[in-house]
C-alpha positions in Angstrom: 165.3 176.0 129.0 164.0 174.5 132.2 160.7 176.3 132.0 158.7 174.1 129.6 160.0 170.9 131.6 158.8 172.3 134.9 155.6 170.3 136.1 156.2 167.6 133.4 156.5 165.0 136.1 153.7 166.1 138.2 151.0 163.2 138.3 150.5 159.9 140.0 153.1 157.3 138.8 154.9 159.4 136.1 158.3 159.3 138.0 158.1 155.5 138.5 157.4 154.7 134.9 160.0 157.1 133.6 162.8 155.5 135.9 161.8 152.2 134.8 161.8 153.0 131.3 165.3 154.4 131.6 166.7 151.3 133.1 164.8 149.0 130.8 166.2 151.1 127.7 169.8 150.9 128.8 170.4 147.6 126.9 169.5 149.2 123.6 172.8 151.2 123.6 174.9 148.2 125.3 173.9 144.9 123.5 175.0 145.9 119.8 178.5 147.1 120.8 178.6 144.5 123.5 178.2 141.8 121.0 180.9 143.3 118.7 183.4 143.9 121.6 182.9 140.1 122.7 182.9 138.4 119.4 185.7 140.4 117.9 187.7 139.8 121.1 187.2 136.1 120.7 187.3 135.5 117.0 189.3 138.5 115.7 186.8 139.2 113.1 184.6 142.4 112.7 182.8 140.9 109.7 181.5 138.1 111.9 180.9 140.4 114.9 178.9 142.7 112.8 177.0 140.0 111.1 175.7 138.6 114.5 174.7 142.2 115.7 173.0 142.5 112.3 171.1 139.4 112.9 170.0 140.6 116.4 168.9 143.9 115.0 167.1 142.3 112.2 165.2 140.1 114.6 164.4 143.1 116.7 163.2 145.0 113.6 160.9 142.0 112.6 159.6 141.4 116.2 158.9 145.1 117.3 155.5 145.7 115.5 154.3 142.1 116.5 155.1 142.6 120.2 153.6 146.3 119.9 150.4 144.8 118.6 150.4 142.5 121.5 150.8 145.2 123.8 148.3 147.3 122.5 145.8 144.2 122.4 146.5 142.8 125.9 148.3 145.5 127.9 151.9 146.2 129.0 151.7 144.4 132.3 150.6 141.1 130.6 153.1 141.2 127.7 156.4 142.2 129.2 157.2 139.7 131.8 157.3 136.7 129.4 159.4 138.6 126.8 161.7 139.6 129.6 162.3 136.1 130.9 162.9 134.7 127.2 165.2 137.7 126.2 167.5 137.1 129.5 167.8 133.3 128.5 168.7 134.0 125.1 171.4 136.6 125.9 172.8 134.3 128.4 172.8 131.4 125.7 174.6 133.8 123.4 177.4 134.5 126.0 177.7 130.9 126.7 177.9 130.0 123.1 180.6 132.5 122.6 182.6 131.3 125.9 182.5 127.6 124.8 183.7 128.4 121.2 180.5 126.8 120.0 179.7 126.8 116.2 178.9 130.1 114.5 175.4 129.3 113.9 174.8 129.0 117.8 175.8 132.8 118.0 173.3 133.6 115.2 170.4 131.6 116.6 170.8 133.1 120.2 171.4 136.5 118.7 168.0 136.1 116.7 165.9 135.2 119.7 167.7 138.2 121.7 166.4 140.3 119.1 163.1 139.0 118.5 162.2 139.2 122.0 163.6 142.7 122.7 160.8 144.8 123.3 160.4 148.5 122.1 160.6 150.2 125.5 160.7 153.8 124.3 157.7 153.1 122.2 155.8 152.0 125.5 157.0 154.8 127.3 155.9 157.2 124.6 152.5 155.6 124.7 152.0 156.3 128.3 153.0 160.0 127.7 150.5 160.2 124.8 147.7 159.0 127.2 148.9 161.6 129.8 149.5 164.6 127.7 147.7 163.8 124.5 146.4 166.9 122.6 148.4 169.4 124.7 151.6 171.3 124.2 153.2 169.1 126.8 153.5 166.0 124.7 156.1 167.9 122.4 158.0 168.6 125.6 157.5 165.0 126.9 158.9 163.5 123.5 161.7 165.8 123.7 162.5 164.5 127.2 162.3 161.1 125.9 164.7 161.7 123.1 167.0 163.3 125.7 166.7 160.2 127.9 167.5 158.1 124.9 170.7 160.1 124.1 171.9 159.9 127.9 171.6 156.1 127.4 173.6 156.2 124.2 176.2 158.5 126.0 176.5 156.2 129.1 175.9 152.9 127.5 178.6 152.5 124.9 181.0 153.9 127.3 179.9 151.6 130.1 180.0 148.5 128.1 183.3 149.3 126.6 185.0 149.8 129.9 183.4 146.7 131.2 184.3 144.5 128.2 187.9 145.9 127.7 189.0 146.7 131.2 187.4 144.0 133.3 185.9 141.1 131.2 184.6 140.5 127.6 181.3 139.0 129.1 180.6 141.8 131.5 179.2 144.3 129.3 176.4 141.9 128.1 176.0 140.7 131.6 175.2 144.0 133.0 172.9 144.8 130.0 171.0 141.7 131.1 170.5 142.9 134.5 169.4 146.2 133.3 166.8 144.8 130.9 165.3 142.4 133.4 165.1 144.8 136.2 163.7 147.8 134.1 161.2 145.8 132.2 159.5 144.1 135.3 159.6 147.4 137.0 157.6 148.8 134.2 155.1 146.1 134.0 154.5 146.7 137.6 153.2 150.5 136.8 150.0 149.4 135.9 148.2 152.8 137.0 149.9 154.7 134.0 149.8 152.0 131.3 147.6 152.9 128.2 144.2 151.2 128.4 143.7 148.4 126.1 141.2 149.6 123.1 139.3 148.0 120.6 141.1 147.9 117.3 138.9 150.3 115.0 141.4 151.0 112.2 140.4 149.8 108.8 144.1 149.8 107.8 144.8 146.8 109.9 148.4 147.9 110.7 149.9 151.4 111.0 152.6 150.7 108.1 149.8 150.9 105.4 149.4 154.6 106.5 151.3 156.5 103.8 152.9 158.9 106.3 154.0 156.1 108.6 155.5 154.3 105.5 157.3 157.2 104.5 158.7 158.0 108.0 159.7 154.2 108.3 162.0 154.6 104.9 163.6 157.6 106.4 164.3 155.9 109.7 165.7 153.0 107.7 168.4 155.2 106.2 169.0 156.8 109.4 169.3 153.4 111.2 172.1 152.5 108.7 173.9 155.5 109.8 173.8 154.6 113.5 174.6 151.1 112.8 177.6 151.8 110.5 178.9 154.5 112.8 178.9 152.2 115.8 180.9 149.5 114.1 183.3 151.7 112.1 184.1 153.8 115.2 185.1 150.7 117.1 187.3 149.7 114.3 188.5 153.5 113.9 189.8 153.6 117.6 191.2 150.0 117.2 193.2 151.0 114.2 194.6 154.0 116.3 195.6 151.7 119.2 192.8 153.0 121.5 190.1 150.5 121.3 189.1 151.5 124.8 188.2 154.9 123.4 185.7 153.7 121.1 182.8 154.0 123.8 183.7 157.5 124.5 183.8 158.4 120.6 180.3 156.9 120.3 179.2 158.8 123.8 180.4 162.0 121.9 178.0 161.3 119.0 175.0 160.8 121.3 176.1 163.7 123.5 175.6 166.2 120.8 172.1 164.7 120.2 171.4 165.0 124.1 172.4 168.8 124.1 170.2 169.6 121.0 167.3 167.5 122.5 167.1 169.5 125.7 167.2 172.8 123.5 164.6 171.6 120.9 162.2 170.3 123.7 162.4 173.8 125.5 161.3 175.8 122.4 157.7 176.7 121.2 158.0 176.2 117.5 156.0 178.4 115.0 156.8 176.2 111.9 155.0 172.9 111.2 156.3 169.7 112.2 156.7 168.8 108.6 159.2 171.7 108.2 160.9 170.7 111.3 161.3 167.5 110.4 162.7 168.0 106.8 165.2 170.8 108.3 166.5 168.4 110.8 167.2 165.8 108.2 169.3 168.2 106.3 171.4 169.3 109.2 172.0 165.6 110.0 173.4 164.9 106.7 175.6 168.0 106.6 176.9 167.2 110.1 178.3 163.9 109.1 180.2 165.3 106.1 183.5 166.2 108.1 183.9 162.7 109.8 185.0 161.2 106.3 188.2 163.4 106.3 189.3 162.9 110.1 192.0 160.7 111.1 192.7 161.8 114.8 190.7 160.4 117.4 190.5 163.4 119.5 189.2 165.5 116.4 186.8 162.7 115.6 185.3 163.0 119.1 184.6 166.7 118.5 183.2 166.2 114.9 180.9 163.3 116.2 179.6 165.4 118.7 178.6 168.0 116.2 177.2 165.5 113.9 174.9 164.4 116.5 173.1 167.7 116.9 170.4 166.9 114.5 169.6 163.5 115.8 167.2 164.4 118.6 165.2 166.8 116.6 164.7 164.5 113.8 163.5 161.6 116.3 161.1 164.0 118.3 159.4 165.4 115.2 159.0 161.9 113.7 157.5 160.6 116.9 155.4 163.4 117.1 154.0 163.0 113.4 153.5 159.2 114.3 151.3 160.1 117.4 149.1 162.2 115.3 149.1 159.8 112.1 148.1 156.6 114.1 144.8 155.9 115.6 145.0 155.4 119.3 144.2 151.7 119.2 147.4 151.0 117.2 149.7 153.8 118.9 152.4 151.3 120.4 152.4 149.4 117.1 152.6 152.7 115.2 155.6 153.7 117.3 157.2 150.4 117.2 157.4 150.6 113.3 159.8 153.4 113.8 161.7 151.3 116.0 161.6 148.5 113.4 162.8 150.8 110.8 165.8 151.9 112.8 166.3 148.2 113.6 166.6 147.1 110.1 168.6 150.2 109.1 171.1 149.4 112.1 171.4 145.8 111.0 172.3 147.0 107.5 174.7 149.5 108.7 176.4 147.1 111.0 176.8 144.5 108.3 177.9 147.0 105.5 180.1 148.6 108.1 181.9 145.6 109.1 182.6 144.5 105.5 183.7 148.0 104.3 186.0 148.3 107.3 187.8 145.2 106.5 188.1 145.9 102.9 188.8 149.6 102.9 189.6 150.7 106.3 187.5 152.6 109.0 187.9 156.0 107.7 186.9 155.1 104.1 184.1 153.1 105.5 182.3 156.3 106.9 181.5 157.3 103.3 178.6 154.7 103.7 177.4 156.4 106.8 177.2 159.9 104.9 175.6 158.3 101.9 172.7 156.7 104.0 172.3 160.3 105.6 171.9 161.7 102.2 169.4 159.2 101.2 167.5 159.8 104.2 167.1 163.5 103.2 166.2 162.5 99.7 163.4 160.2 100.9 162.2 162.8 103.4 162.1 165.7 101.0 160.5 163.6 98.4 157.7 162.1 100.5 157.0 165.1 102.9 153.5 165.6 101.0 152.4 162.6 102.8 152.6 164.7 106.1 150.7 167.7 105.0 147.3 166.5 105.6 147.9 165.4 109.2 149.3 169.1 109.9 146.3 170.6 108.5 144.0 168.5 110.5 145.6 168.8 113.8 147.5 171.7 115.4 150.4 172.7 113.5 152.4 174.5 116.3 153.6 173.1 119.6 
């Protein structure tokens, strides 16, 4: 398994931007659950907590393509610092609003600014990999590695923020996320040697979302995001219902852990089937893997089930980003990948909102049916729109 990853980091500045990207991405797995833990602890309402988390994700979903376009036009080193400063101030304002018991609208307002100024760090890191290894088989391995990094973050982040918020102080999880964000982003901005060059926009489409394949992928990831958002919130409530709220982060870490293991394996393989077929098969496995969690009531068994359910996450994300890299012109690459993050963000927001409402109305175990339904919808859209991915496969290397 190690073979394909050997030599991936040989090159000036690669290790530095990988490390900075890792630290800067940590908050993406911490802020949502941190908001839920903080607000639910202060108000006792999962509906309010889920709604604020949803507002934050909606703002990120709207802002990510816009910030991605700014990055493509002006470069990462010029765009990152002002966004990092505003994001830190907004996150501090959200915690202050919660601590002072200010009206709910202050939570929503600060959450919206947090989301709108949250940069798609994964897109910027993948754009750097695309410049370094574009056109070679190493790009598949690099994207696989980045998917594993994402899952390491989703393994450690929820567990870390849950321990900090439940064992130390409700605010501590978000405070640590703020530090990670600010330090990681500024470190990434300082890595000028590996940042993608600013290119003249030559696409007649104007925006990548008008490319049929990108639009279809975005719809799939919208549904997948709904799975992630609902599972996050429902799992917190699932653990709380069983008197083990502190275990919620570890249950979510199991979900991400399955994806991490599969990502390492998936990236080490040299595949003979096309990206399109890999994508569809991964989606089908993803939906099937979620079926058991609807019927489980024990937290320990749920941890094992979530681990298995996570197996298809990385392969689906890896192939999706690989398809995006082939579909989008270089001058719009960061924005194109940001649209995937945007779709996920909208889905996470919808899933968090629906998960909160359904959990309060029907209980956590029954609310998992929504997560399963969203996964089935992702499969249906992916299969129905897979024809939009055939042309790029035929016009570029189909095997990697």
